C-alpha positions as CSV (number, residue, x, y, z in Angstrom):
1,M,-21.4,6.0,1.0
2,K,-22.7,5.0,4.4
3,L,-21.2,1.8,5.9
4,I,-23.2,-0.1,8.5
5,M,-20.8,-2.5,10.2
6,L,-21.6,-5.5,12.3
7,F,-18.7,-7.1,14.0
8,I,-19.1,-10.8,14.9
9,H,-16.5,-11.9,17.5
10,L,-15.4,-15.5,16.7
11,G,-12.4,-17.5,17.5
12,L,-9.6,-16.3,15.2
13,F,-6.4,-18.1,15.0
14,A,-4.0,-19.7,12.5
15,I,-4.1,-23.5,12.3
16,G,-0.7,-24.3,13.5
17,Q,1.2,-22.4,10.8
18,S,3.8,-19.7,11.0
19,S,5.0,-17.1,8.6
20,P,8.4,-17.6,7.1
21,D,11.3,-16.8,9.6
22,K,13.5,-15.7,6.7
23,W,12.8,-13.3,3.8
24,Y,14.7,-13.1,0.6
25,F,14.2,-10.2,-1.9
26,G,15.9,-7.5,-4.1
27,Y,19.5,-8.4,-5.1
28,Q,20.9,-11.0,-2.7
29,S,19.1,-9.4,0.2
30,G,17.3,-11.0,3.1
31,L,16.1,-10.7,6.7
32,N,16.2,-13.3,9.4
33,F,13.4,-13.2,12.0
34,S,14.3,-16.4,13.9
35,Q,16.1,-14.8,16.8
36,G,13.2,-12.6,18.1
37,D,11.3,-9.5,17.2
38,N,14.3,-7.6,15.7
39,P,15.3,-9.1,12.3
40,Y,18.9,-8.9,11.1
41,V,20.2,-8.8,7.5
42,I,21.3,-12.0,5.7
43,R,22.4,-12.8,2.1
44,G,20.2,-14.7,-0.4
45,Q,20.6,-15.7,-4.0
46,T,17.9,-13.4,-5.5
47,G,19.1,-11.7,-8.6
48,E,21.9,-14.3,-9.1
49,T,21.9,-17.5,-11.2
50,K,24.1,-20.3,-12.2
51,Q,22.6,-20.5,-15.6
52,K,24.8,-19.1,-18.4
53,G,23.8,-16.0,-20.5
54,I,21.4,-14.3,-18.1
55,Q,23.6,-13.0,-15.3
56,N,22.3,-9.8,-13.9
57,E,24.1,-6.6,-13.1
58,W,23.5,-6.1,-9.3
59,M,22.3,-2.5,-9.4
60,N,20.3,-3.0,-12.7
61,V,18.2,-6.0,-11.8
62,E,14.5,-5.5,-11.7
63,N,13.8,-6.8,-8.2
64,E,10.3,-6.0,-7.1
65,L,9.2,-9.7,-7.6
66,S,9.9,-12.1,-4.8
67,T,8.1,-14.8,-2.9
68,V,9.0,-17.1,0.0
69,M,7.2,-20.3,1.0
70,S,7.7,-22.0,4.4
71,D,6.4,-25.2,6.2
72,D,4.1,-25.2,9.1
73,E,6.8,-24.1,11.5
74,G,8.0,-21.2,9.5
75,R,11.1,-22.9,8.0
76,V,11.8,-21.8,4.5
77,L,11.2,-24.4,1.8
78,F,11.9,-22.3,-1.3
79,Y,12.0,-18.8,-2.5
80,S,11.9,-17.0,-5.9
81,D,12.8,-13.7,-7.6
82,G,10.3,-14.2,-10.4
83,S,12.9,-15.7,-12.7
84,R,14.6,-18.4,-10.7
85,I,13.7,-20.7,-7.7
86,W,16.0,-21.7,-4.8
87,D,15.5,-24.2,-2.0
88,N,16.5,-23.3,1.7
89,H,20.1,-24.5,1.0
90,Y,20.5,-22.1,-2.0
91,H,20.2,-24.9,-4.6
92,E,18.9,-23.4,-7.8
93,A,16.1,-25.3,-9.6
94,E,16.5,-26.2,-13.3
95,V,13.9,-23.8,-14.5
96,L,13.6,-20.2,-15.7
97,L,10.3,-18.4,-15.0
98,Q,9.1,-16.2,-17.9
99,S,8.0,-13.3,-15.7
100,S,7.4,-9.6,-16.2
101,N,10.2,-8.2,-14.1
102,S,8.8,-4.9,-13.0
103,H,6.6,-3.9,-10.1
104,A,4.5,-7.0,-10.3
105,Q,3.6,-9.4,-7.5
106,I,4.5,-13.1,-7.7
107,L,2.5,-15.6,-5.6
108,S,3.1,-19.0,-4.1
109,V,0.6,-21.4,-2.7
110,K,0.4,-25.0,-1.5
111,T,-1.5,-27.3,-3.8
112,P,-4.6,-28.5,-1.7
113,N,-4.5,-32.2,-0.5
114,K,-1.0,-32.7,-2.1
115,D,2.0,-33.4,0.1
116,D,5.0,-31.2,-0.7
117,E,3.4,-29.8,-3.9
118,Y,3.3,-26.1,-4.6
119,L,2.4,-23.6,-7.3
120,L,4.2,-20.4,-8.2
121,I,1.9,-17.9,-10.1
122,H,3.9,-15.3,-12.0
123,P,3.0,-12.5,-14.5
124,R,3.8,-12.9,-18.2
125,G,4.9,-9.8,-20.2
126,S,7.7,-7.3,-20.3
127,G,8.4,-4.2,-18.3
128,N,5.1,-2.9,-16.9
129,N,2.9,-4.7,-19.3
130,V,1.2,-7.9,-18.0
131,T,-0.3,-10.0,-20.9
132,G,-1.3,-12.9,-18.7
133,W,-0.5,-15.0,-15.7
134,D,1.4,-18.4,-15.8
135,F,1.9,-21.0,-13.2
136,T,4.8,-23.3,-12.4
137,Q,4.3,-26.5,-10.4
138,I,7.0,-27.9,-8.2
139,T,7.5,-30.4,-5.4
140,V,9.9,-29.8,-2.5
141,G,10.1,-31.1,1.1
142,E,12.4,-30.3,4.0
143,N,16.0,-30.9,3.0
144,E,15.0,-31.9,-0.5
145,R,15.9,-30.4,-3.8
146,I,13.2,-28.7,-5.9
147,N,11.6,-30.9,-8.6
148,V,9.9,-29.1,-11.4
149,I,6.7,-30.9,-12.6
150,Q,5.7,-28.3,-15.2
151,S,6.7,-24.7,-15.8
152,N,5.4,-21.5,-17.5
153,K,1.9,-22.9,-18.2
154,A,-0.9,-20.4,-19.0
155,L,-3.3,-19.6,-16.2
156,L,-4.9,-16.5,-17.6
157,V,-4.5,-14.7,-21.0
158,G,-5.2,-11.0,-21.5
159,N,-4.3,-7.6,-20.2
160,Y,-4.0,-7.5,-16.3
161,M,-2.6,-5.3,-13.6
162,Q,0.5,-6.4,-11.8
163,A,-1.6,-6.6,-8.6
164,A,-2.6,-10.0,-7.3
165,T,-3.0,-11.9,-4.1
166,I,-3.9,-15.3,-2.6
167,V,-7.1,-15.7,-0.5
168,P,-7.8,-18.8,1.5
169,H,-11.2,-20.5,0.7
170,C,-13.7,-20.8,3.6
171,N,-13.7,-24.5,3.2
172,G,-10.3,-24.7,5.0
173,I,-8.7,-26.5,2.1
174,D,-8.7,-24.6,-1.2
175,Y,-7.5,-21.1,-2.2
176,W,-8.4,-18.3,-4.6
177,A,-5.9,-16.5,-6.6
178,V,-7.3,-13.0,-7.3
179,F,-6.3,-10.7,-10.2
180,H,-7.4,-7.3,-11.5
181,G,-8.0,-6.7,-15.3
182,A,-6.3,-3.9,-17.3
183,G,-8.0,-4.2,-20.6
184,L,-10.4,-1.8,-22.2
185,K,-13.4,-4.0,-21.2
186,S,-11.9,-5.5,-18.1
187,R,-10.4,-2.4,-16.3
188,Q,-13.0,-2.7,-13.5
189,S,-12.8,-6.5,-13.2
190,Y,-11.7,-8.7,-10.5
191,E,-10.9,-12.4,-11.6
192,S,-10.8,-15.0,-8.9
193,V,-9.2,-18.4,-9.9
194,L,-10.0,-21.4,-7.7
195,I,-6.9,-23.4,-6.6
196,D,-8.0,-26.9,-5.7
197,S,-6.5,-30.3,-6.0
198,S,-7.8,-30.8,-9.5
199,L,-6.0,-27.8,-10.8
200,T,-8.8,-27.1,-13.3
201,F,-8.7,-23.4,-12.3
202,K,-12.4,-22.4,-12.3
203,K,-12.6,-18.6,-12.9
204,V,-15.1,-16.1,-11.3
205,V,-15.3,-12.7,-12.7
206,S,-16.9,-9.8,-10.9
207,K,-16.7,-6.0,-11.0
208,G,-15.4,-3.3,-8.7
209,K,-16.3,0.3,-8.9
210,Y,-13.0,2.0,-9.9
211,A,-12.1,1.9,-13.6
212,L,-8.3,1.7,-14.3
213,S,-7.0,4.6,-16.5
214,V,-6.5,3.8,-20.1
215,S,-5.4,6.0,-23.0
216,K,-4.8,5.6,-26.7
217,G,-1.2,5.3,-28.0
218,K,0.5,5.2,-31.3
219,H,0.3,1.4,-31.4
220,G,-2.9,0.8,-29.5
221,F,-4.3,1.3,-26.0
222,L,-2.0,2.1,-23.1
223,Y,-3.0,0.6,-19.7
224,K,-1.9,1.9,-16.3
225,S,-1.2,-1.6,-14.9
226,I,1.0,-1.0,-11.8
227,G,-0.5,-1.5,-8.4
228,I,-0.5,-3.7,-5.3
229,M,-3.3,-5.9,-3.9
230,N,-3.6,-7.2,-0.4
231,V,-6.1,-9.2,1.7
232,N,-7.1,-8.6,5.3
233,H,-6.7,-11.2,8.0
234,K,-10.3,-12.2,8.0
235,H,-10.0,-12.9,4.3
236,N,-13.1,-11.0,3.4
237,Q,-11.7,-7.6,2.2
238,L,-9.3,-6.8,-0.6
239,A,-7.4,-3.5,-0.9
240,T,-5.9,-2.5,-4.3
241,T,-3.8,0.5,-5.2
242,F,-3.7,2.1,-8.7
243,F,-0.2,3.6,-9.4
244,K,0.2,6.4,-12.0
245,N,-3.5,6.9,-12.6
246,G,-3.4,10.7,-12.4
247,T,-5.4,12.8,-10.1
248,N,-8.1,10.1,-9.9
249,G,-5.7,7.5,-8.4
250,V,-7.3,5.6,-5.4
251,C,-7.0,2.7,-3.2
252,E,-10.1,0.6,-3.6
253,I,-11.3,-1.6,-0.8
254,V,-13.8,-4.2,-1.7
255,N,-15.7,-6.9,0.1
256,F,-14.6,-10.5,-1.0
257,N,-16.8,-13.6,-0.6
258,N,-14.2,-16.3,0.0
259,K,-16.9,-19.0,-0.5
260,T,-17.9,-18.0,-4.1
261,G,-14.9,-15.8,-5.2
262,V,-17.1,-12.9,-5.9
263,V,-16.3,-9.2,-5.2
264,D,-19.8,-8.4,-3.9
265,A,-19.6,-4.7,-3.0
266,T,-17.4,-1.7,-2.9
267,F,-16.5,-0.9,0.7
268,A,-14.8,2.4,0.2
269,Q,-12.4,4.3,-2.1
270,I,-9.6,6.1,-0.4
271,N,-8.5,9.1,-2.4
272,N,-7.1,11.5,0.3
273,F,-3.4,11.6,-0.7
274,S,-0.8,14.3,-1.2
275,D,-0.5,13.0,-4.7
276,P,-3.1,10.4,-5.9
277,D,-0.9,9.6,-8.9
278,D,1.7,8.3,-6.5
279,V,-0.2,5.7,-4.4
280,Y,1.7,2.4,-4.2
281,G,2.0,-0.1,-1.3
282,V,-0.9,-1.1,0.9
283,A,-1.4,-3.4,3.9
284,F,-4.0,-4.0,6.6
285,S,-3.0,-3.7,10.3
286,P,-2.9,-7.1,12.1
287,N,-6.3,-6.4,13.7
288,D,-7.8,-5.1,10.4
289,S,-8.9,-1.8,11.9
290,L,-6.3,0.4,10.1
291,L,-5.0,0.6,6.5
292,Y,-1.4,1.7,5.6
293,I,-0.7,3.2,2.1
294,T,2.6,4.5,0.8
295,E,3.1,7.2,-1.8
296,C,6.1,5.9,-3.7
297,E,8.1,8.9,-5.0
298,G,6.7,11.4,-2.5
299,E,8.2,9.5,0.4
300,K,4.9,9.4,2.4
301,L,3.3,6.8,4.7
302,N,-0.3,7.2,5.3
303,Q,-2.6,5.7,8.0
304,Y,-6.4,5.4,7.7
305,E,-9.0,4.2,10.2
306,I,-11.3,1.9,8.1
307,Y,-13.8,1.1,10.9
308,Y,-15.7,4.4,10.4
309,Q,-19.3,4.5,9.2
310,Y,-18.8,6.7,6.2
311,E,-16.3,6.7,3.3
312,S,-15.7,10.4,3.9
313,Q,-14.9,9.7,7.5
314,I,-12.3,7.0,6.5
315,N,-10.7,9.5,4.1
316,A,-10.8,12.2,6.8
317,S,-9.0,10.0,9.2
318,R,-5.7,10.1,7.3
319,K,-2.6,10.5,9.3
320,L,0.9,11.1,7.9
321,L,3.4,8.9,9.6
322,H,6.1,10.0,7.2
323,Y,5.7,13.2,5.3
324,G,8.7,13.1,2.9
325,H,12.2,14.5,3.5
326,Q,13.1,15.1,-0.1
327,T,15.9,12.5,0.2
328,N,15.2,10.8,-3.2
329,A,13.9,7.7,-1.4
330,R,11.1,5.7,-3.0
331,F,8.6,4.0,-0.6
332,G,7.6,0.5,-1.8
333,Q,5.4,-2.3,-0.8
334,I,4.3,-3.0,2.8
335,Q,4.7,-6.4,4.3
336,E,3.8,-7.9,7.8
337,G,6.5,-9.8,9.5
338,P,6.1,-12.9,11.7
339,N,6.5,-10.4,14.7
340,K,3.3,-8.6,13.6
341,R,5.2,-5.5,12.7
342,L,5.0,-3.9,9.2
343,Y,8.0,-3.3,7.0
344,I,8.5,-0.9,4.2
345,P,11.5,-0.7,1.7
346,M,13.0,2.7,1.2
347,D,15.0,2.6,-2.1
348,F,17.4,5.5,-2.2
349,Q,18.6,4.5,-5.7
350,G,21.9,6.4,-6.6
351,R,22.0,8.1,-3.1
352,A,22.5,4.7,-1.5
353,Y,26.2,4.9,-2.4
354,E,26.4,8.1,-0.4
355,L,24.5,6.8,2.5
356,G,26.0,3.4,2.5
357,C,22.5,1.8,2.7
358,N,19.1,1.4,1.3
359,F,16.8,1.2,4.3
360,I,13.8,-0.8,5.5
361,G,11.4,1.1,7.8
362,E,9.4,-0.5,10.6
363,I,6.0,0.1,12.2
364,E,6.4,-1.5,15.6
365,Y,2.8,-1.2,16.8
366,P,0.7,-1.1,13.6
367,N,-2.6,-1.5,15.5
368,R,-2.0,1.9,17.2
369,L,-3.0,5.3,15.9
370,G,-0.7,8.0,14.6
371,E,2.6,8.5,16.3
372,N,1.8,5.7,18.8
373,A,2.3,3.2,16.0
374,K,6.1,4.1,16.3
375,W,7.2,4.3,12.7
376,R,11.0,4.2,12.3
377,S,12.1,5.2,8.9
378,E,15.7,3.9,8.9
379,Q,15.4,0.8,11.1
380,I,17.3,-1.7,9.0
381,C,20.2,-1.0,6.7
382,I,20.7,-3.0,3.6
383,P,24.5,-2.3,2.9
384,V,25.5,-1.5,-0.6
385,E,29.1,-2.2,0.0
386,Y,28.3,-5.9,0.0
387,K,26.5,-5.5,-3.3
388,M,23.0,-6.0,-1.8
389,H,20.2,-4.0,-3.4
390,L,16.7,-3.4,-2.2
391,G,14.3,-2.0,-4.9
392,L,10.6,-1.4,-4.0
393,G,9.6,-5.0,-3.2
394,L,9.4,-7.3,-0.1
395,P,8.4,-10.9,-0.7
396,S,4.9,-12.1,-1.0
397,L,4.3,-14.7,1.8
398,P,2.1,-17.7,2.3
399,I,-1.4,-16.9,3.5
400,Y,-2.9,-19.6,5.7
401,H,-6.4,-20.8,6.5
402,I,-7.9,-19.6,9.7
403,E,-10.9,-20.8,11.7
404,Y,-13.2,-17.9,10.7
405,P,-16.3,-18.7,8.5
406,Q,-17.3,-16.4,5.7
407,E,-19.7,-13.7,7.1
408,K,-21.2,-10.7,5.4
409,I,-20.3,-8.0,7.8
410,I,-20.8,-4.9,5.6
411,T,-23.9,-3.3,4.1
412,I,-23.5,-0.3,1.9
413,S,-25.9,2.7,1.5
414,P,-25.4,6.2,0.1
415,D,-23.3,8.6,2.0
416,T,-25.1,11.3,4.0
417,I,-23.7,14.9,3.6
418,V,-25.1,17.6,5.8
419,E,-24.9,21.0,4.1
420,I,-24.7,24.2,6.1
421,T,-27.2,26.7,4.7
422,E,-28.2,28.8,7.8
423,Y,-26.1,31.8,7.0
424,E,-24.0,33.3,4.2
425,A,-20.2,32.9,4.4
426,A,-18.4,36.0,5.6
427,I,-15.1,34.9,4.0
428,K,-14.9,35.1,0.2
429,I,-12.5,33.0,-1.8
430,S,-12.3,32.7,-5.6
431,T,-9.7,31.5,-8.1
432,G,-6.4,33.2,-7.5
433,D,-7.2,34.4,-4.1
434,T,-5.0,33.9,-1.1
435,I,-6.4,34.1,2.5
436,I,-3.9,34.3,5.3
437,L,-5.1,33.3,8.7
438,P,-2.4,34.1,11.4
439,N,-3.0,32.6,14.8
440,F,-5.1,29.8,13.4
441,T,-5.1,27.8,16.5
442,F,-4.6,24.1,17.4
443,E,-4.6,22.3,20.7
444,S,-1.2,22.8,22.4
445,N,1.5,20.6,20.9
446,S,-1.2,18.9,18.9
447,I,-2.7,18.7,15.4
448,E,-6.2,18.8,16.8
449,L,-8.3,21.8,15.7
450,T,-9.6,24.1,18.4
451,D,-13.3,25.2,18.5
452,S,-12.3,28.7,17.3
453,A,-10.5,27.2,14.3
454,K,-13.5,25.1,13.4
455,I,-15.7,28.3,13.4
456,I,-13.3,29.8,10.8
457,L,-13.3,26.5,8.8
458,Q,-17.1,26.4,8.8
459,E,-17.1,29.7,6.9
460,I,-14.6,28.4,4.3
461,L,-16.7,25.2,4.1
462,L,-19.7,27.3,3.0
463,V,-17.6,28.8,0.2
464,L,-16.6,25.3,-1.0
465,Q,-20.1,24.1,-0.9
466,S,-21.5,27.1,-2.8
467,N,-18.8,26.9,-5.5
468,P,-18.4,23.2,-6.5
469,V,-15.6,23.8,-9.1
470,L,-13.4,25.8,-6.7
471,K,-10.3,23.9,-5.5
472,L,-8.3,24.9,-2.4
473,K,-4.7,24.7,-1.5
474,I,-4.1,24.6,2.2
475,H,-0.5,25.7,3.3
476,G,0.7,25.5,6.9
477,Y,3.6,27.5,8.5
478,T,5.3,27.7,11.9
479,D,7.8,30.1,13.5
480,D,11.5,29.2,14.0
481,V,11.1,28.0,17.6
482,G,12.2,24.3,17.8
483,D,13.8,21.8,15.5
484,F,13.5,22.5,11.8
485,R,12.4,19.0,10.8
486,E,9.9,18.8,13.7
487,N,8.4,22.1,12.6
488,L,8.1,20.9,9.0
489,A,6.3,17.7,10.1
490,L,4.0,19.8,12.5
491,S,3.0,22.2,9.7
492,E,2.4,19.3,7.3
493,N,0.2,17.4,9.7
494,R,-1.7,20.6,10.8
495,A,-2.4,21.5,7.1
496,L,-3.6,17.8,6.7
497,S,-5.9,18.3,9.7
498,V,-7.6,21.2,8.0
499,K,-8.0,19.2,4.8
500,N,-9.4,16.2,6.7
501,Y,-12.0,18.5,8.3
502,F,-13.4,19.6,4.9
503,I,-13.3,15.9,3.7
504,S,-15.3,14.8,6.8
505,K,-17.9,17.4,5.7
506,G,-18.3,15.9,2.3
507,I,-15.8,17.9,0.2
508,P,-14.0,15.5,-2.3
509,P,-10.3,15.1,-1.6
510,V,-9.6,15.9,-5.3
511,R,-10.6,19.5,-4.7
512,L,-8.2,19.9,-1.7
513,E,-4.3,19.9,-1.4
514,S,-2.4,20.3,1.8
515,K,1.3,21.0,2.3
516,G,3.4,22.2,5.2
517,Y,6.4,24.6,4.9
518,G,7.5,24.7,8.5
519,E,9.5,27.8,9.3
520,T,10.4,28.6,5.7
521,R,8.7,31.5,3.9
522,P,8.2,33.7,7.0
523,L,6.0,36.8,6.6
524,S,8.3,38.7,9.0
525,P,11.7,38.2,10.7
526,N,11.4,35.8,13.7
527,N,12.9,38.4,16.0
528,S,10.0,39.1,18.4
529,E,7.0,37.3,19.7
530,A,4.7,39.5,17.6
531,S,6.5,38.6,14.5
532,R,6.6,34.9,15.3
533,A,2.8,35.0,15.8
534,L,2.5,36.3,12.3
535,N,4.5,33.4,10.9
536,R,2.4,30.8,12.7
537,R,-0.4,30.7,10.2
538,V,-2.4,28.8,7.6
539,E,-3.0,30.1,4.0
540,F,-5.8,29.1,1.8
541,I,-5.3,29.6,-2.0
542,G,-8.2,29.3,-4.4
543,E,-7.8,27.6,-7.7
C-alpha cells in the first residue's frame, strides 16, 4: 500500500515529567538510572511477598508482568509484578491482584484530575489466556504507604490478547487504555477505553486489518493471544506484534486518533522476518522514524525504517542488528530508558547458571541506522548467584501528555508494483532446484548490492513474478578469511540484502527465506584464492 506522508513540525516536549529513574521487574531484579546514562543493577521485591501461602520459587515465577509509576521528577511511587504492589520503600500493599501471569502487559496510569490516585490495569485469566481486564484503584504519595480503594474490578470481559498500552488523550488531561481482541468475532478489533476522572470507562471499538489466528480445539476455540503493543512518541500510531501466529505472523502498525480513540487506518504490516511465528517485542525509536522488533526464540533483533512511502519499502528496509548465536537466549520486550536508549532482556533460562548471568542488551543510539545504532547484546548482567531472574519482560512505564495536537499525517492508497516484462528470464528455477552463484558481488566490506549483482537478481525476479507459487530460500556463504562470527553475521546480512531487494520489487516476504552460514559448508577447501572465490557465494533454492 502506498503511504503519502506529511510531516508537521510542531513543538514537541514533555510537560515537566520524567520517566522513572528506577525499574523493577523479573524476580527481585531492577535497574537504577539515577546516576547518569549507564544504569546499574539493584534489587527489588518483585516475585516475593509477605503474604502466606503464595510464596514463589525464584526460578519458576512467571515474571513478564511488571509496571513502575513515578512522580513528575522520575522518583518511583510504586511498582507491581502483576500480583502484588510495593511503594518506593518496599512496603507491600494489602492486596493480591488476580492477574494472568504469563507474557501479558500490566498498565499503570494516573487518574485524571485526582491528586495521588492511580489505576493499575491487569489481565484476568490463567497462563496465556486472557478472559478480560481488571483494574485496581490506589492512592499513594511521596513517602506514603499505598492505600487500596478497590481491587480486581472488571474493566473488560471477553477474550483478549495480552497486548495493551496507554495513550494520552489530545485534551492533555485524559488517557486511553487500548486493547486487542482475541475472540472469534473480535480477533481484528482494537478496543479503546477512556480513562477520565469519572471512571465510567467509555469504550470505542474499531477494526484493524490483521486477523489473529484461531483454531478449533477439543474444548472450544483456541486463540493465539500472546503479543506486545506499543505507542509512538506522538501518540498517533500503535504497533502490535502477534506471537505464535504461524507463517502469517506480523507486526501491525495502525494510525490512532487520540481524540476519538478510533483506529482509523492500517499504516503497514511488517512481515519480513526470519521466522514470522517468532515475532515478539516491539518499540519505536525516540524520533519515531525507526521500529525495532525482536524474534524471541530465534535471538534476532530487527530494525525497520518506517518513514518510507510504500509498505514494501518498509519491509525491504529490514536490518539485522542481532542475527542469533544459538545460545538458547530468548529475546523479550523492548523498553526505552530515561536516557533515550532501548533495552532488551535476554533470558538464557537454564544456561544462566553456566554463564552466571541473564543479560540485558542496549541500543545506545536507537535513532541511527544499522550498526551505527550500536547494539550491545550483553551490556548489563543480572546475576543468578544473587537469585535474581530476568524472564522476557521489562516494566511498562508511565506515558505522559505532550504538547502535540492530534493531526492526521498519513493517507493510504494501494501499493504500486512495477513488473518487468521486457524480456524473458535467462535463469530458470523451479521447485527443488538449487542455483549457485559464486562471486555474487557486494560493495567492499558492505552488505550493499553491486550493479552487477542487481542484474542477476533482476533475472531471478522475473522467475518469481512469472511463478507466483514458487518460494525461494536464499543462503549466503563466505570463505574462511577473518573471524568466524563476523563471517557468519556478514553472510546472514548479505542474504537478507538479497531478500530485501526482492521485497522492494513487490515479492511477498512469506515467499522468501534468507539465512547465512558463514564459512561453514565450503564447496572446496579454503587452501587457495581460487577455492576461496568458489566458497564466497549465494545459493537460491526453489520450493
